[in-house]
C-alpha positions as CSV (number, residue, x, y, z in Angstrom):
1,M,26.0,-0.8,-9.2
2,A,28.5,0.3,-6.8
3,H,29.1,4.1,-6.1
4,T,30.7,6.3,-3.5
5,D,29.7,9.6,-5.2
6,L,26.5,11.2,-4.1
7,A,25.9,12.3,-7.7
8,A,25.2,8.6,-8.2
9,V,21.9,9.1,-6.4
10,S,20.3,10.8,-9.5
11,E,21.8,8.1,-11.7
12,V,20.2,5.3,-9.6
13,R,16.9,7.0,-9.5
14,G,17.0,7.3,-13.4
15,A,17.8,3.6,-13.6
16,L,14.7,2.8,-11.4
17,R,12.6,5.2,-13.3
18,E,13.5,3.3,-16.5
19,F,12.9,0.0,-14.9
20,L,9.5,1.1,-13.7
21,R,8.5,3.0,-17.0
22,C,6.4,0.3,-18.5
23,R,5.4,-1.3,-15.3
24,W,4.2,1.4,-12.9
25,Q,3.3,5.0,-13.4
26,G,2.5,8.0,-11.3
27,E,2.5,7.9,-7.4
28,P,3.9,4.3,-6.8
29,A,6.8,5.0,-9.2
30,E,7.4,8.4,-7.5
31,V,7.3,6.9,-4.0
32,A,9.7,4.1,-5.1
33,E,12.3,6.8,-6.5
34,L,12.0,8.8,-3.3
35,L,12.6,5.9,-1.0
36,L,15.5,4.7,-3.2
37,S,17.0,8.0,-2.9
38,E,16.9,8.1,0.7
39,L,18.4,4.7,1.1
40,V,21.0,5.3,-1.3
41,T,22.0,8.7,0.3
42,N,22.1,7.2,3.7
43,A,24.4,4.3,2.6
44,L,26.7,6.7,0.7
45,I,27.0,9.3,3.6
46,H,27.0,7.0,6.5
47,T,29.4,4.3,5.2
48,R,31.6,6.0,2.7
49,H,32.2,2.7,1.1
50,G,29.6,2.7,-1.8
51,A,26.4,0.8,-2.2
52,V,24.8,-1.9,-4.3
53,V,21.2,-1.6,-5.4
54,T,19.0,-4.5,-6.3
55,V,15.5,-4.1,-7.7
56,S,13.1,-6.9,-8.2
57,M,9.5,-7.3,-9.0
58,A,7.0,-10.1,-8.6
59,T,3.3,-9.5,-9.8
60,A,2.6,-6.1,-8.5
61,R,5.1,-5.9,-5.7
62,L,8.4,-4.0,-5.9
63,R,11.3,-4.8,-3.8
64,V,14.4,-2.5,-3.5
65,E,17.5,-3.5,-1.5
66,V,20.4,-1.2,-0.9
67,R,23.6,-3.0,0.5
68,D,26.4,-1.3,2.1
69,F,29.7,-2.8,3.5
70,M,29.9,-1.4,6.8
71,S,28.9,-3.3,10.0
72,G,26.3,-1.9,12.3
73,L,22.5,-1.4,11.8
74,P,21.0,2.0,11.1
75,L,20.2,3.8,14.2
76,S,16.6,5.0,14.9
77,Y,16.6,8.6,14.8
78,V,13.9,11.3,15.6
79,P,14.8,14.6,14.0
80,N,14.0,17.8,15.6
81,A,12.9,21.2,14.1
82,D,16.5,22.4,13.9
83,D,17.7,19.6,11.9
84,G,16.6,20.8,8.5
85,T,16.1,17.8,6.3
86,H,18.8,15.6,8.1
87,G,17.5,12.4,9.7
88,R,14.3,11.8,7.8
89,G,15.1,9.1,5.4
90,L,14.2,6.1,7.4
91,L,11.1,8.0,8.7
92,L,10.0,8.4,5.0
93,V,10.6,4.6,4.4
94,R,8.8,3.6,7.5
95,S,5.9,5.8,6.6
96,L,5.6,5.1,2.8
97,A,6.7,1.5,2.4
98,D,4.3,-1.2,2.5
99,A,7.1,-3.2,4.2
100,W,10.7,-2.6,5.1
101,G,13.6,-3.9,7.1
102,V,17.4,-4.4,7.7
103,S,19.3,-7.6,7.2
104,A,22.7,-7.9,8.7
105,H,25.5,-9.7,6.7
106,A,29.0,-10.7,7.4
107,L,30.1,-7.8,5.5
108,G,27.6,-4.9,5.7
109,K,23.9,-4.9,5.7
110,V,20.8,-4.6,3.4
111,V,18.3,-2.0,3.9
112,W,15.2,-2.9,1.9
113,F,11.6,-1.8,1.2
114,E,8.7,-3.1,-0.6
115,L,5.9,-1.3,-2.3
116,D,2.5,-2.7,-3.7
117,G,1.6,-1.3,-7.2
118,E,-2.0,-0.8,-6.2
119,R,-1.7,2.3,-3.9
120,P,-4.7,3.8,-2.3
């Protein structure tokens, strides 16, 4: 799915919710939606060239990838109190995902996260 409109964030969340409906419930699904929203929003705001989302599941492990088409890796950013909600997306991913990373490609990059279905 490729989009450049921020309204697409809720559409992508809904698609993930439907994908997880019979697989995961409660907190793991909510965390997955939150992290997906953060990555898609970052891709759309910072690249302005759309994003492609890929979701896969193996056993009880979910992997979500958000690919954009701009070179350059995401910058590490530590927000301050005056930033409002700006700059917290990757901090949330880093804090809540069981694994995450960034893979550079010839055209763009993929930012991904993984979650285990069994959350403490």
